[in-house]
C-alpha positions in Angstrom: -54.5 -53.5 74.9 -56.0 -51.0 72.6 -59.3 -51.8 70.8 -58.9 -53.1 67.2 -60.3 -51.1 64.2 -61.6 -53.3 61.6 -60.1 -53.1 58.1 -62.9 -52.9 55.6 -61.2 -51.0 52.6 -57.7 -51.0 51.4 -55.9 -49.0 48.7 -53.0 -50.8 47.4 -50.4 -49.3 44.9 -46.9 -50.6 45.0 -43.8 -50.5 42.9 -42.2 -53.4 44.8 -44.3 -56.3 44.0 -42.4 -58.6 46.5 -45.1 -60.5 48.5 -48.0 -58.7 46.8 -50.1 -61.6 46.0 -49.4 -62.9 49.5 -50.9 -59.4 50.7 -53.6 -59.5 48.5 -54.8 -63.0 49.5 -54.6 -62.0 53.2 -56.6 -58.8 52.4 -59.2 -60.9 50.4 -59.5 -63.8 52.8 -60.4 -61.3 55.6 -63.1 -59.7 53.3 -61.3 -56.5 52.6 -62.3 -54.6 49.8 -59.3 -53.7 47.6 -59.0 -50.6 45.6 -55.7 -50.7 43.3 -53.8 -48.9 40.4 -52.2 -50.1 37.2 -49.7 -52.9 37.3 -50.6 -53.5 41.1 -54.2 -54.3 40.2 -53.1 -56.5 37.2 -50.8 -58.6 39.4 -53.6 -59.0 41.9 -56.2 -60.0 39.3 -53.5 -62.2 37.7 -53.6 -64.2 40.9 -57.5 -64.4 41.0 -57.8 -61.8 43.6 -61.0 -59.3 43.2 -59.7 -55.8 42.9 -61.5 -52.5 41.9 -59.1 -50.3 39.6 -58.8 -46.7 40.8 -60.0 -45.5 37.6 -63.2 -47.6 37.9 -63.7 -46.3 41.4 -62.9 -42.6 40.5 -64.8 -42.6 37.1 -61.7 -40.9 35.8 -59.2 -42.6 33.6 -55.3 -42.7 34.2 -54.0 -40.0 32.0 -50.5 -38.6 30.8 -48.9 -42.1 30.8 -50.1 -42.8 34.6 -48.9 -39.5 36.0 -52.4 -38.8 36.9 -54.3 -41.5 38.5 -54.7 -41.3 42.2 -54.6 -37.5 42.5 -58.4 -37.3 43.0 -61.0 -36.3 45.6 -62.3 -39.7 46.0 -59.1 -41.2 47.0 -57.7 -38.4 49.2 -60.9 -37.8 50.8 -61.2 -41.5 51.7 -57.7 -41.3 53.2 -57.9 -38.2 55.1 -61.6 -38.5 56.5 -61.2 -38.7 60.4 -63.6 -41.5 61.0 -64.4 -40.3 64.5 -65.5 -36.9 63.1 -69.2 -37.1 62.2 -68.7 -33.9 60.0 -66.1 -35.8 57.9 -68.1 -38.9 57.5 -71.1 -36.8 56.4 -69.0 -34.9 53.8 -67.6 -38.0 52.4 -71.0 -39.8 52.6 -72.8 -36.8 50.8 -70.4 -37.4 47.9 -70.6 -41.2 47.9 -67.0 -41.5 49.1 -66.2 -44.5 51.3 -63.2 -44.1 53.8 -60.1 -46.3 53.6 -58.9 -48.1 56.6 -55.6 -49.2 55.1 -53.2 -47.7 52.5 -50.3 -49.9 51.3 -47.9 -47.9 49.1 -44.5 -47.9 48.2 -42.7 -45.5 45.9 -40.9 -45.8 42.7 -37.2 -46.4 43.1 -36.1 -42.7 42.2 -32.6 -42.8 43.8 -31.8 -46.2 42.5 -32.7 -45.0 39.1 -30.5 -41.9 39.2 -27.5 -44.0 40.8 -27.9 -46.4 37.8 -27.0 -43.8 35.3 -30.4 -43.9 33.6 -31.4 -41.4 31.1 -32.8 -38.0 32.3 -36.4 -38.8 31.0 -36.3 -42.2 32.8 -35.1 -40.6 36.1 -37.9 -37.9 35.9 -40.8 -40.5 35.4 -39.3 -42.1 38.6 -40.4 -39.1 40.9 -43.6 -40.3 42.7 -46.2 -37.7 43.3 -49.4 -39.4 44.1 -47.7 -42.0 46.3 -46.0 -39.5 48.8 -49.4 -37.5 48.9 -51.2 -40.6 49.9 -48.5 -41.9 52.4 -48.4 -38.6 54.0 -52.2 -38.3 54.1 -52.6 -41.7 55.7 -49.8 -41.1 58.3 -51.5 -37.7 59.1 -54.8 -39.7 59.7 -53.3 -42.6 61.3 -56.0 -42.4 63.9 -58.4 -43.6 61.3 -56.0 -45.5 58.7 -53.1 -47.9 58.8 -50.4 -47.0 56.4 -47.9 -49.5 55.2 -44.9 -48.2 53.2 -42.6 -51.1 53.1 -42.7 -54.9 52.3 -40.9 -55.5 55.7 -44.0 -54.5 57.6 -46.3 -57.1 55.9 -45.8 -59.7 58.5 -46.9 -57.1 61.4 -50.0 -56.1 59.2 -50.8 -59.8 58.6 -50.8 -60.5 62.2 -53.1 -57.4 62.8 -55.5 -58.7 60.1 -55.8 -62.1 61.8 -56.3 -60.4 65.0 -59.4 -58.4 63.7 -57.7 -55.1 62.7 -55.3 -52.6 63.8 -54.8 -50.9 67.2 -54.1 -47.2 67.5 -50.5 -48.2 68.5 -50.0 -50.3 65.7 -51.3 -47.5 63.3 -49.0 -44.9 64.9 -46.0 -47.3 64.4 -46.7 -47.8 60.9 -47.1 -44.1 60.4 -43.9 -43.4 62.0 -42.2 -45.5 59.2 -43.4 -43.4 56.5 
């Protein structure tokens, strides 16, 4: 069995709020720090779960109606830092950036919105930019970061959290599903 990597920090930003509170409680009960965005953060906070909003962490407000919120070096450096590479850890440490061990992201329902016959402007707003960037970054760096893109993966994640973290094989399996 592979060695388990402890999950200390998680970035959570989901469109699909199904089981979000359950996820938040599992993370919080394991002592995992949660960084989150907009309505995801509000849902977790409403359930009494401690969350740091992305804008508070980055020091940069969400702008353009939420179009720009996670597109920030403190987010992407924390996702992309190879935690086995001392140069990467030094680089982010010098900038007061902590690495993420878990990224939980699911995307806006672009295809469903188009299929519904929604207005052009609504369809355009359902094109997710930051989400795919974070998902792909975390998948690229699955040696260091577990990436969960589907609610159907939560049970596997909960099992890993209870076991003390994720194995490389679990992180690779999650990454293949991005």
